[in-house]
N, C-alpha and C positions, 0 to 999 in steps of 0.2 A: 961241211955235212948237207946230207941228199936232204931238201924239203921234204918231200914225199915221206921219206924213214923217219923226219921230228915228230911228222902227227900224228894220234889214232886217234879215230872215230868212234867214239861212246855211245854210241843210240844219239841223240841232240848236242852231248857233249862231245868236247872238243881237248883232247890232252894234247902237248908239247913238249917239247924236251925230256926233263927227270919223272916228266908221269905218266909215258905211256908206255913204261917199261911191262905193262901186263900182256901173256902170249894169248892167256886163251878168250875164247867171245862168251858172251853172255848166255847166252845158247848151248854149248857145251860143259861150262859149268851148270845150269839147269838139270845138263839130261843124260853129265855123261856118268855124277857123283852126288850122291843125300848130301856129303861134307854139316860140318858145323849146324847144330838149329838155333844157334844164336841169332842169327839175321829175323827171325818173328819182332825180335827187342829193338829194332835198328828203329829210326823215324820215316825212311822211306815206307817202312812198311808198315808203317800206323798213318801215314800217311792215306795208306787203302780200311785200317779199320776206323780211319775219322770217317770216310767218306760210303763206306758202308752204314757206317751212326745215322748217320745225315739218311740213308735211302730208303730204311727199316724204319724208321722214326714217320720220314717223308709219308711212305710207302699206311705205315700204320694210320695216321691221324688225317691224312684224305679226306675221310668222307667224314671227318666228325662235323654233327650238327657246331653250334655259335656256341661258347663256351665260355668259362671264369676261371683262373687260377685262384685257387686257395690254399698258403701260407700257412705257417705256423708251426710249433716249438714240436721236434719227437718226446720232447721229452713229461711232457703233459699225462698225466692220467687219468683215464677213463670218467673215475670220479672226481675230477677241476671241474671248476664253470665255464674254464675254454674248451674243454672237450665239446660240452653240452651246446657252449655257443655256436662253436665250428657245425655239428650237428645240426641245428637249426640251421644254421646258415647254408650249410649242403642241401638241407629239404627245400628251403624256400628258392633258391635258384636253379633246383629239378624242376616244383613247380612254375618259374617262370618259364620255363621253355627252354633251362643253358643248363650243358652238357656241366662238369664239375671235374678239374683236371687239379691233381695233389704233387707232389714229390714222391705218392708212393707210402709213404714210411707211419709210425704211430702217431703215439697222442693227435695233434692237430688236423695233422693230414688226417685219418682214419677218421674222425670226428665227421669231419669234411664228404669223406666217400659212403662213408657209412650213412650219412641224411640222405645225400642223394639217392644211396641203393634204394633205402626205407620209402623214398618218394615216387619208387622206379623209372628213376632219371638213372643218366647217363653217368660211370662214375669211373673217372681215369686215372693210373697212377705212373710215372712215371720216376721210376728209381734210379738210383745212382751207384756205381761199385766205392763201397769204402773201406776203409782197412779193418771196422768192424763191422760184423753180417749185421742187417739190418732185416731186408728184404721187403713184398709185398703183402702190405694191410689186406685182409680176407676178405675188402667191400672193394675189391679194383675188378673192375668191370673190362678196363682191359690197361693191362699194362706193358713197359715196356722198360729193360733198364740200360743204362747208358755206361761207359766209361766214362766217358769224359763230361764233366763238366760246361763248358761251351755248345754244346750242342744240345744237350737236354735245355740249356737255359731258351736254345733257340726257338725250339721245341714250345716252349711257354708260352713265349712273344705270338711265334706265331700262328700259332693255334688255341691264344684266348682274345677274348675281348674288352678281359681288365682281368686285374689283380687285385684280390681283397689278403691283406697281412692281417693276423691274429697275432698275438704276442708270440716272439717267437728269440731265436740265437742271432748269430754268423751268419748264417745263410738265410733268413730270409731278411737280412738286413741287404745284404748284398743282394739277393732278387728284389728289393723295393729299392735302392737306390739305382742298380743296372734301369729299369723303367723306367723309372725318376728321369733319370740323363738321354734314353731315347724318347723319351716326349718333348722332355726340354730341344731336346738338339732336332728338333723336328722327323726324327726317323719313324715313326710311329706315331696317329691321329687316332683322337676318337679314343683314346685307350684311359678310361679312369683309374687312380691307382687308391685304395678306399684303406685305411685303417680303422681296423676295429679293433676299441677298448682306448676308450678316452684316458683314462689313469693311467694304463701304462704309457702310451705315445706320446702321452702331452711334455714329458722331457726332453724329449727328444723337436719334436714339433718346435717349445720354446727354443731349441740349442742354436736348430735352424734361424729361426724370424733373428732373437737377441745376439748372434754369432756371426752368422755365414751373411745374413742380408745385411747385419749393421754392420757389418767388414767390406760386407760392397761384392764379397765373392762368388755370392746370387741372387735375382734378381730380384722384389716384394713380390713380383705377376708369379715368380715362381711356386711358391706358396699355393696359391690357386690350384696346381697343378694333384695338390695333397689334400683327397676328403678326410679328416676323422669321426668318428661316430662308435654307440656304444649300439645300435638301433641294426639290428639284422632285413630288417623292414626298409628303412633309407637308403642301408648299402643295397641293397638288392632295387632300389627308385633310381639309385643316383648310375647302377651301372645302365638298367632300363633307357633315362633319358639321354644318356651321353654316346649313346652308342645308337640313336635312332628307335627304339624299341617303343610302339606304343605300351603307354598306363596305365 
């Protein structure tokens, strides 16, 4: 077998033996015919979409001032006390000089965005593509919709100085535990994680203490990474003191 004919170079990829039977070039396939449209659903094309989401997110948020992300349930109605608490929190954060970032949806997220707006603060919503339509709430000043959860999570962490979690579901728990892992492993520093609502969160805190710490799967000092309170004022004070803001 002729060694040169047995090898085909496809950009940076080398194909040998039975893998090199393709006769056309990439340019030829691009320019010669339109072809089927299923290529837009391939993993290689998704890489470009992922890249574009990072570029759009970094570009839109690059000049955002110091900010705090507020998480919580999208299912909380406007008349619920947790909606009002999130609204108070958004207002207090804005008055303390922080932009407010949420997932941009309804419920607790809307309350925090609304409170920030009502205090003339900067209200930001980072939405996500879901099987059911949700959309950004009307109180978002700067909104970005993402396809990929992991890109959106990067934006939450990169452009926030703290997370405040109000009662929520799997999404809230996911974001909270990811932030805890990043702080615990030293990937991010000076980053308070505050659980607002002691009645709701106390069972989880007790489980971490009585099961995880007791079994040795986390250290007792890891509990210090979590602040649990019922006070909006105290939550803001924790953020300001931990991030070096003057009280």
